[in-house]
C-alpha positions in Angstrom: 47.2 -2.6 21.0 48.1 -6.8 22.2 44.9 -6.3 24.0 42.9 -4.5 21.8 43.0 -7.1 18.9 42.4 -9.9 20.8 39.2 -8.2 22.0 38.7 -7.9 18.5 39.8 -11.5 17.2 37.2 -12.7 20.2 34.1 -10.7 18.9 34.4 -11.5 15.9 34.6 -15.4 16.8 31.4 -14.6 19.3 29.5 -13.0 16.5 30.1 -16.2 14.2 29.5 -18.3 16.1 25.7 -16.1 17.7 24.7 -14.2 14.5 22.8 -11.9 14.5 19.8 -11.3 13.1 20.0 -8.1 11.1 16.1 -7.3 10.3 16.0 -4.5 7.1 12.7 -3.0 7.4 9.8 -4.2 5.8 8.9 -1.7 3.1 5.7 -3.3 2.2 4.6 -3.6 6.2 1.2 -1.5 7.0 1.3 2.5 7.3 0.2 3.9 10.1 -2.4 6.3 10.2 -2.8 8.7 13.5 -5.5 9.9 15.3 -6.6 13.5 14.8 -8.2 15.5 17.8 -10.4 18.0 15.9 -11.0 22.0 17.6 -14.1 22.9 19.3 -17.3 23.0 16.9 -18.2 26.5 16.3 -22.5 26.4 17.4 -22.8 29.9 17.0 -23.2 32.3 13.7 -23.5 31.3 10.1 -26.0 32.6 7.6 -30.1 33.1 8.5 -31.8 28.8 7.9 -34.4 30.1 5.1 -31.0 31.8 3.1 -29.1 29.5 3.6 -32.3 26.8 1.4 -31.9 29.0 -0.7 -28.7 28.6 -1.7 -28.5 24.7 -0.9 -27.5 23.0 -4.3 -25.9 20.3 -6.0 -21.7 20.8 -7.4 -19.6 18.9 -9.4 -16.9 20.1 -9.9 -14.6 21.6 -6.6 -11.1 22.9 -6.3 -8.5 20.5 -5.1 -8.0 23.1 -1.4 -8.0 21.1 2.0 -10.4 22.5 4.5 -8.3 23.3 7.5 -9.6 20.7 10.9 -11.5 23.9 11.9 -13.7 23.6 8.7 -14.4 19.4 9.2 -14.9 19.9 12.9 -17.6 22.1 12.0 -19.3 20.4 9.9 -19.0 17.1 11.5 -20.7 18.7 14.3 -23.1 20.0 11.5 -24.1 16.5 10.3 -24.5 15.0 13.4 -23.0 15.4 16.0 -23.6 15.6 19.9 -26.0 18.6 20.0 -27.0 17.6 23.8 -26.6 17.0 27.2 -28.1 13.4 26.3 -26.3 12.1 23.8 -28.5 12.5 21.4 -27.5 14.4 18.2 -27.4 16.7 15.3 -30.0 14.3 13.4 -32.8 12.1 14.1 -32.2 8.6 14.3 -35.5 5.5 14.2 -35.7 5.1 17.7 -32.3 7.2 18.3 -30.0 4.5 17.3 -28.0 6.3 15.7 -26.4 3.6 13.3 -25.3 5.8 11.3 -20.8 6.9 11.3 -19.2 9.1 9.0 -16.0 8.0 7.6 -13.7 10.6 6.1 -11.3 10.2 3.4 -8.8 12.7 2.3 -5.6 12.5 0.5 -3.7 10.9 3.4 -6.4 8.0 4.8 -9.8 7.7 6.0 -10.8 8.4 9.4 -13.4 7.6 11.3 -15.7 10.5 12.8 -15.3 10.4 16.4 -19.5 12.5 17.4 -18.2 11.4 21.7 -14.9 13.0 21.5 -14.9 15.1 18.8 -11.8 13.7 16.8 -11.8 11.7 13.5 -10.2 7.9 14.1 -7.8 7.1 12.3 -8.9 3.9 10.6 -6.3 3.6 6.6 -3.8 5.5 5.8 -4.5 5.6 1.9 -5.7 7.6 -0.5 -9.1 5.8 -1.3 -11.3 8.6 -2.4 -11.2 7.8 -6.6 -13.5 4.4 -4.9 -15.9 6.6 -3.2 -17.4 7.2 -6.5 -17.8 6.8 -10.0 -17.0 10.4 -11.5 -14.4 11.7 -11.9 -13.9 14.0 -9.6 -13.8 12.3 -6.3 -10.7 12.0 -7.2 -9.2 15.4 -6.4 -11.9 16.6 -3.8 -10.6 17.1 -0.5 -13.2 15.3 1.4 -15.7 12.7 1.0 -17.5 11.7 3.2 -19.1 7.8 3.5 -22.1 7.2 4.8 -21.9 3.9 6.7 -24.8 1.9 8.8 -24.8 -0.2 11.3 -27.6 -2.6 11.1 -26.3 -4.7 14.4 -27.2 -1.6 16.4 -30.4 -1.3 15.4 -32.3 -4.6 16.8 -34.6 -6.1 16.0 -36.4 -5.6 12.4 -36.7 -7.4 9.7 -33.3 -5.8 6.8 -36.7 -4.3 5.1 -37.6 -2.0 7.9 -33.1 -1.9 8.2 -32.6 -1.3 5.0 -35.4 1.9 5.1 -34.9 3.7 8.4 -31.2 3.4 7.7 -31.6 5.1 3.9 -34.2 7.7 5.7 -31.3 8.4 8.7 -28.8 8.7 6.3 -30.3 11.4 4.0 -31.1 13.6 7.4 -27.1 13.9 8.1 -26.6 13.9 4.3 -29.1 17.4 4.0 -27.4 18.3 6.9 -23.8 18.9 5.3 -26.2 20.9 2.1 -27.2 23.2 4.8 -23.7 24.1 6.7 -22.0 23.7 3.3 -24.6 26.8 1.8 -24.0 28.6 4.6 -20.3 28.2 4.5 -19.8 29.0 0.3 -18.7 25.3 0.3 -19.7 22.6 -2.5 -20.9 19.5 -1.8 -23.2 16.4 -3.9 -24.3 13.3 -2.5 -24.3 10.4 -4.7 -25.1 6.7 -4.7 -22.5 5.9 -6.8 -20.0 3.8 -4.9 -17.1 1.2 -5.5 -18.8 -0.7 -2.1 -16.8 -3.3 -2.2 -13.7 -2.3 -2.8 -14.5 0.4 -0.1 -15.5 -2.2 2.6 -12.6 -3.8 2.4 -10.6 -1.2 3.1 -12.5 0.4 5.6 -12.8 -3.1 7.0 -16.0 -2.7 7.0 -18.3 -5.6 9.6 -21.2 -7.2 7.2 -23.7 -5.8 9.3 -22.0 -2.8 8.0 -23.7 -1.2 4.6 -22.5 1.6 2.5 -24.9 3.8 2.1 -24.1 7.4 0.0 -21.4 9.5 -0.2 -20.8 12.9 -0.2 -18.0 15.2 -1.8 -17.2 18.4 0.2 -14.6 21.5 -1.1 -14.4 24.8 -2.2 -16.0 25.6 -5.8 -14.2 25.3 -8.1 -13.7 28.9 -9.1 
């Protein structure tokens, strides 16, 4: 008993002389967001092209039902995925510069679509959907896509030329999303009204990266 008491006294004395710092968890520390491996996209089936073109439309009313990872994978591949062994995409780009990146804003955070690895790279663990548009429906729709052009990838040329090609190439990607949604019974609308400054800060974009357009995707509101 005396032996135990002496041990306790020595231990307390040691802690008093050499205090151990115990750090409390920082409630303000940034929350990490993990990347998501997407299932292999299904590249067969769907409606015939002419039927999809006929049914393509813009919709501004969305259900809050989430899209499955399979649907996300299929849609992102249709938008600007790799369709050939040489790395070329489903959407064309001027001189094949492939300068358009797709950021996917959802309730649990925002991700960057990696077409080569077929995965969503975690960017920010924050719901920024409301900042992706000025319309009230964007904050509750399950997915808002941000089309970001990296001007550094475009090489030489004037800013006017880069603006033109970035806008044109984004249009191809957006139309692919429209046709996929028409084929799969999803609702979508492309939008130009975006809080670009807030989104740029949240996504930590470089000065060479410009948000061109946004596009909301989800199930139609019943």
